[in-house]
N, C-alpha and C positions, 0 to 999 in steps of 0.2 A: 386270880391268875398273877405269875411271878415267884412266888415263893420258892418252889422247886426251882427255877434258876436263878434265883440268888442264891438258897443253900448248895447247890451244884456249884454254882462259882466260886464259892468260898471255899470249896475242897480242892480245887486245882492247883496243881502245880505251873509254873512260866512252860513247861513242855507240851502239859494237856492242853493249856488255853493257846495253844498256837494251834495244836490240830483242831481244835474248832472251828477254825477261820479256812482254811483250805478245804476246797472240795477235791475228793482225789480220785485220776482218773486215767491214769494208764493205761494203753493197750494190750503192756506187756506184765504187768507189776501186781497180778494178783494176790500172788504168796508174800511179796511183801508187806503189801496194801494191810493185808491180814495180821501180820507182824507188828506191823507200827498201833493198827486198833488193837494188839494185845497189850503196848507199851500205855495207850488211852490217847495216842497222839492221829484217832483219826474222827473229825467232827463229821463231814460230811463225803459222801461218795456219789458218783454219777456210774449205777454199772455197767449200761449198756456201753458203754467204753469199751471196757474191761474184754479182752480178746474171748467172741466164741459165746458171748452172753447176751447178745441182743435173738442170736438165730436158736436157742435154747433156753426158756423162761425156766423152766425148772430148775434148772443151774443156777441159774442167776438168781433165784431165791435162795437156791440153798448158801450162796453165796453171801448174800444180804444178810441172812441168817446165821453165818458164820458170823462176820463182822458186830452183828449185834449180843451176840454170845460172849464173844472175848471185849467187849469193850465196857468200860466203868460207865460209860454215859453213850446214851442212845445214838444211832447216826442218821441224822439225815439225809435223806437220797433225794438227790437234785434229779431230774429227768425229762425229755418229751414227756407227752401223753401216752399211754399205751396204746389209742387209737393209732396210734402212727404204726404201730405193731401188728398188722390185723391176722398176722398168724398165732398170737400168743390167745388168740377167739376173743380178743377184744372186739365191740361195735365196729365198723367201719365209719363211724362220724369224721366231719369235717376234720383235720389236722393242721396244722401249722401252715403249709405250705396251700390251702384251701378255704383259709380266712377270711377274703376275697368273697365267694358264694355265702359267708354272712351277710357279709357287706350289701350284696345285693338283694338279701331278704328285706331290710330297713328295720328289721321287727324288734325289739329289743327284748319281748317276752323267751320269743325264741331261743333269740343268742343265748339268752342266759339259762334255759332248761339246755340247750345241749351243752354248754358248758360244764353244766351241773353233772350232766351225765356224763361225759368225758371227764371231771374232774375225780366223780364217784368212782371209775373203773381204774382210773392211777392211781386213788387211796387203795384200794382193792390189793391191788401189786405191791403197795407200798412206798409209793411215791410222791411222796409228800409235797416238794415244791419243784413248780412243773415251769419251764420255757414257754410259758405265753401268758398273756397275751401280743403280738405284735403291733405297737401302736404309735408305730409311724405313719407319718401322711405321708403317702407316696405323691409326691407332687411331679417327681418326673416319670416321663413313662420310659425313659431308659436303661430304668433301674436294674441293674441284671441279678440283685441279691434280697430284695424285697420284693416288688412284685404284689401278686396275688396272696403274699404271707401279711398285707395289710387290710385292712378294712376297705378303704377307700383312700380318696383322697382332697376329700375336705375334711378339716378338722373337727368341728359339730359331731359330723356324722361317726369319725372314728371316736373320738371321746363319749360319746350316747353309747355306740354299742360296746366296746369296749369297758365302759363300767359294769353295764348288762352282763357281761364274761365274766367279770371279776366278781360281783354280787354270786354268779352260778357257782365260780368255781370254790371263794374262802364261804360260800355255803354247803360246798361238800368238804370242805376242812383239808382244802390242798390249800399253799402258799403260792399268788402268780410270781412271776418276774414279767409285768410290763416292758418291753423293749423298745429300743435301743436308744438310751437315756445320751446325748439331748434331743435324736431325733435324726437318723437315719433314712426318710422318707425322698429326700430331694439329692442323690447321689446316684452319680451314674461309674460306680465302683463296687466291687464284693471286698472289705473289709480281712478278709478270710485272708486275700493276695497285696492290698495294699493300704496303706492308711492314705486318705485323702483326706479335702478340707471341706468345708460346710462353712462356705462367704456371706453368707448372711449378717444380716445387724440385730440387735437383741430387740430393738421391736418387731421385724417378722418373727424371729424365734418364739416370743410372746405369743406373737399370732396366730402362730399354726405349729410349730411343732414341740411346744412345752403344754401347749393347752392340755394336752387329753392327762400328760401327768398331772396338772394341778386338779383338775375336775376327779381323776382316779385319787389322789393324796386326799382329797376332801372328802371323799367316798371311806378311807379307809383302809388302802391299797396296801397289803403287806410286802410285797417284794418288786425290788425293780432290776433289771440288765442294765449296765451301760455298753458303750459303744466307742470302737476305736477311730474315734472322728477327732480333725484338728479344726475348732471352732474359736479362731480368733478374736471374736464377737464377747466372748465367756471370758476365753483366757489367753493373752496376746504374747506368750512364751513360740517364741519360732519354734517350729516340729514336733509340738506337744498336744498327742491326741487327748481326749476325752480319759481314758483309764486311768491316766498317767496325774491330771489334775485335779491338784485339792483345791481349785476354786471351781471348777466344774463338778467335781463331787460333794466335798462336803459344802465349800460356798452354798453353791446354787441349790444343790440336792437337798442337804441334810438342812441347811440352815436360812435360805432364803424360802424355798419351797416348803419347809419345813417337815420333811418325809422322814418319819420313826421309826419305817421298817426296814427289814434287808435288804443292803447295796450289794447288788451281786456283780462282779465281773464278765466280760465274754470272756470265750475262751483266751488263753495265754499261746493258745498253739498256732493262734492265726499270723501269720509272715506279718503285717503290721505292726506287732509288737514283738516277734520272736526274731525277727530280721535286725530289730532298729535296737532295742534293747538288752536281751539278751535273757535267758531263761529265769536263774536263780537273782539278778536287779530285776525285772519285770514282778518278781512277785513281791518284793519289798516296797517297790515303787508304787503301784497297784494299792497295798493295802492302806501306805503313808496317803493316798489320797484322797481317801475315807472311806474302803467298800470295807464290809462285815465278810464277805466269800470272796476268794480269790479260788478260778477254776483252771486248776491247774493243766501244764503245757502235758497233754497225751502221749506228747512221742517220748517225754521223758519218765523215769523212773520218779515213784513217788517223792522217797526221804530227799532228797535232795529240794525240792519246793521247802519242806518244813524246816532244813537244815537252814534254810536260808534265812526265814524269817524268823528262826529264832536265836541265830547270831546277830541279826539286827535288834533283836530287843536287847537280848542281856550288852551288848553294846551301850546303848541307849539312843542309837538311831529310831528306832521307835518308841514311842513313850506307852512305859504300862500302863496309863488311863487311859490313852486310845483300845490298847488290848483286850482291857477288860470290859470298856464300852462293847467293844463288837460280841466279846463271848459272849453279855450280855444278851445282846440280841440275840444272837442264835440260838441259846438254849430256850428263851423267850418263845420264837417262834418251833424250836422243839414242844416246847407246855401245850402252848396252844393247837399242835398239832395234834396233839396224843398222842405222843412216844414216849415218854416214859410207862413203862410196866405195859405195851403192847406184847402181845403176844405173838410167837413165832408165824412169820408167813406162811402159809400150807395151800402150796397150787391146785390140789386137788379141788378144796374148797373154793378157793379162786375159780377153778373154769365152771364151777357148779352156780356161780354168782352171777359174772358179767355175760352179756351180751346177751340181755335177755330181749323178751319180744317188744316192752316197751321201748327202748332203747333202739331199737333195730327201726322199729317204724319212724322213731323220731328220725335216722338219718335220712329212711326215704322223704319222709315230710322236708324237712330243710334243702336237701338236694334238687328236689320239686321246685320248691319256691323259689330257688335261686336261678332257674334257668332264664336265660334272659334274653327276647328278640328282638335284634337292634333293624333288621330287613326283614318283609316276611312276602316278598313275590315269588308266587311258587308255593306256598304253604297253605295249608297240609299238604306232604310228599303225598303222591301218586300211591296209592295201593296197588296198583296195576307193578308189575316185576318187571316187565318189557318196558315198560315207560324210564325205570329207578335204574340207576347206579351208584356205589358208592367208591371211592377211591381214599383211604388209612392211612395218612402218615403215621398214625400213634405208635406208641412202643408197645412190640410184640411180647415184651417178657412178661409173665403172667406170676401174681402176687396169690398169696388164698387170701384169702376172703369171706367172712361169717356169712351165713346164709341159712337162715330157721334154726339157728342155735349149733349149726353143722359147721365145718372147714372141708371150701373147696375152694381148688385153683384158678382166677380168673383173671381177666385181666381188662382194659377198657378197650382196646381192639375186643379182645375175643366177647365182649359184650356187646358191642356194637352191632358185631355182623348179626351175632342170635336174634337181638330185637330186632333189625331190620328184616330181617329173611322172615320171623315170623309173621311181617305186619303185612310186606311184603313180597310175596313168594315167588323165586321165581327172579329176584333181580339180582341184578350184574355185582361183585365181587372183587376189589383187586388191590391190594397192599403193597405198599412202597417204604421206601428207605425214609428216615424223617429228612437225610440230603436227600433227594434222587440226582442221581447224575441224567443227563441228556439221554440217554438210553434209555433209562426207566421212565420217562418221562416220557416218551415214544408211545413205550408199550402201555400205558397208563393206557394214554389216549385210544389208542387202538384198542382196547378190552371195552371200553365203555361210548363206542362209536353208534353202535343201536340205542343210545339212550334218549331222550327228551331229558331228563334233570338227571343231574349230578350231584350227589353231596361229597364236599371236600371235606375231609376231617383229619385236626391233626391238634396235637398232645404238647406245647408248649410250656415250659415248667423250671423253675426257677430251685436250681442245683449250686451248692456252696462247692466255689473252685470249679466252675464251668458253666461261664457267662454264656457258652455257646446255648446251651437247654433252653434259656427262656426266649433264644429267640425262632425266626422261622429261617428259611431254606431260601437260595435264589431257585433252587428247583422246585419247589414248592409255589414259588410265586410265579414264576413263566408257566407252570401246569393248568394255573388256576387263570391266568391269563390266555392260553389258548384254547381252555373248556370255552371260555364267555365268546372268543374269537368264531368260534367253531359253531358259536348260535346256542348253543346249551343252558338251560338253567340253572344258576349254579346255585348251591345249597354250603355256606360255609362256616362249618362247625370249628366251633376255637375250644378243645376243653382243656382247657389250660388257661396259661398266661393271656388274656385278652389284648394287653397294647401290640399283638402283633397283628391287629386285625390292620390296622392301618400301611401296613407293610403292603396287604393281596392291594389288587386291584378291585374296586367294591361291587360286590354279588349282587344276585337278586335276591337272595335272604342270607340273612346272616344270624347266629346262635351261639353264646357262650356260656358254659356254665360254669367257669373258674377253678376245674379239677380235672383231672382225669382219673379220678375213683371211681371202679364200674356202677357204686350207685347213682354217681352223676351223670355219667351216661347214657344207663337206663331212663335216668329222667330228659334227655335232650331229646331221648327219642320219643318218648310221649308226647310230647311238645311236637317235633317236629311234624308227627301224622294226626295232631289234632286229638290226641285222647283227652290227653290235659291240658289247662288255658296256661300259660307262661305269667309268671307273675312274676319275676326277677326286674329289677328295676338298675340300671349300670349304675355302680358308686364311683365314678372314675371318670374325666374326659379320656375319649379318645381322638388328636386335635385332628382337626380338617374334617374328623367324619361322623362322630356321634358324642354330643354334650353327657355329663351325668347327670341321670335319672331318666335317661331312655329306654322303656322298655314298651314292647307291641304285645300284640293279641295275633296268634297265627289264626286264628279262626275269624278274624275279622276280615271282609272284603278288602 
């Protein structure tokens, strides 16, 4: 391998080389991107960022085909995994925000099988470079942007499972982007909104944050995504984020850790960069730091990013040798992924091949094995509906999911309601807002007054630019406290970010799934009623409440 890459590099102009190292994803620049591609200046793109593409896979695939048709060099498509878009018909496997569910299984073989299946489906959609796995060691329980995106908070557990995930992805011919280098796990801020400081010394960074990268690089990792973090132990330049630091990117990652694959920047749309550097300057400085692929600011049209970097090369600010090295790595990645000579993407053929029965069974298996019981008094739940009530603070918005190879609208809340009703006919159901006001709390208490056992279900989740989504509300906490004070047997079901568990008074029973996806909800209900054993073990500490490794069976007295 490498012959095609080197021959292609030799035939590229300066303008075409610059195009190879930018990943275009403007939310309003579809036709301009096609025009750039016709000039040979589009090396990579993220198709779901273009307006309307994520909701219309047929249109997206036609756009991807058009880019490749007019480009002299095949385009490398960066994106999320296809399973993040269940309306495409992809299998509802754990997505990026459910990575912690994989951590709870502690099973590298299962993790590798899940990664292979998810990457195989992404490959069918022409997505050859995907923004997973998250290998941050989530040591800060208050982290609003990593949380369930991480495998856990133990460096070796993260490294072991990330290694399995990378094996599965690369076996499917997809380039992973292990992220967020040099480590975003001990942060209490969202770098979509602000730049922050990681104050640890180098020995701690080596022991925790950098440990997964060392393991993955030895294994042959093909891609790394970096983070907008200030890390003085790696570069003491005041206020300089790792994205713009040559000491961090080229010096540490490329030279010290000897990483030979693609180095990809995080989004230059994030306010941590956009508000402090500016769009065009950020492109140049990010490339100078040592990145091979720059994630274009999606608020901007594509041409200004290309022009800024091309001008910096012509002026000598960016060395031609550095540009050639990065372009060669991009071309080698395309060759490894099989892009040269690939036929156009066929939507109808894709629909016939994804989401097969084996993948559906795998989705159910992994979510089932992730369910973690932390306290079990009152479990299994009573099948007598007169004694049981459920209060749901889960999001009500339905989304399409795949069920037996057909699409059906479903939501975690809807799945929970049906699954409980099937097992305990006549049980009471009450939905409340995610942030219930005092009147809603009183109404919920009145609705479940006759029940002996009450399941309270919530779904905190990781959402960029929305720190509150990962937390719980004072209304939820007050409601659980009132239920306990009323003498109810309370089962807390956290179908999402488990860190909120310690915000609540300790319930009689507690279960978490690390995800609010419908298959995770079904698995939780099966465990709560004693239909299946709980196999998950907590992959994190919940300070003051539960230690990493805790996992009980509800079927034991």
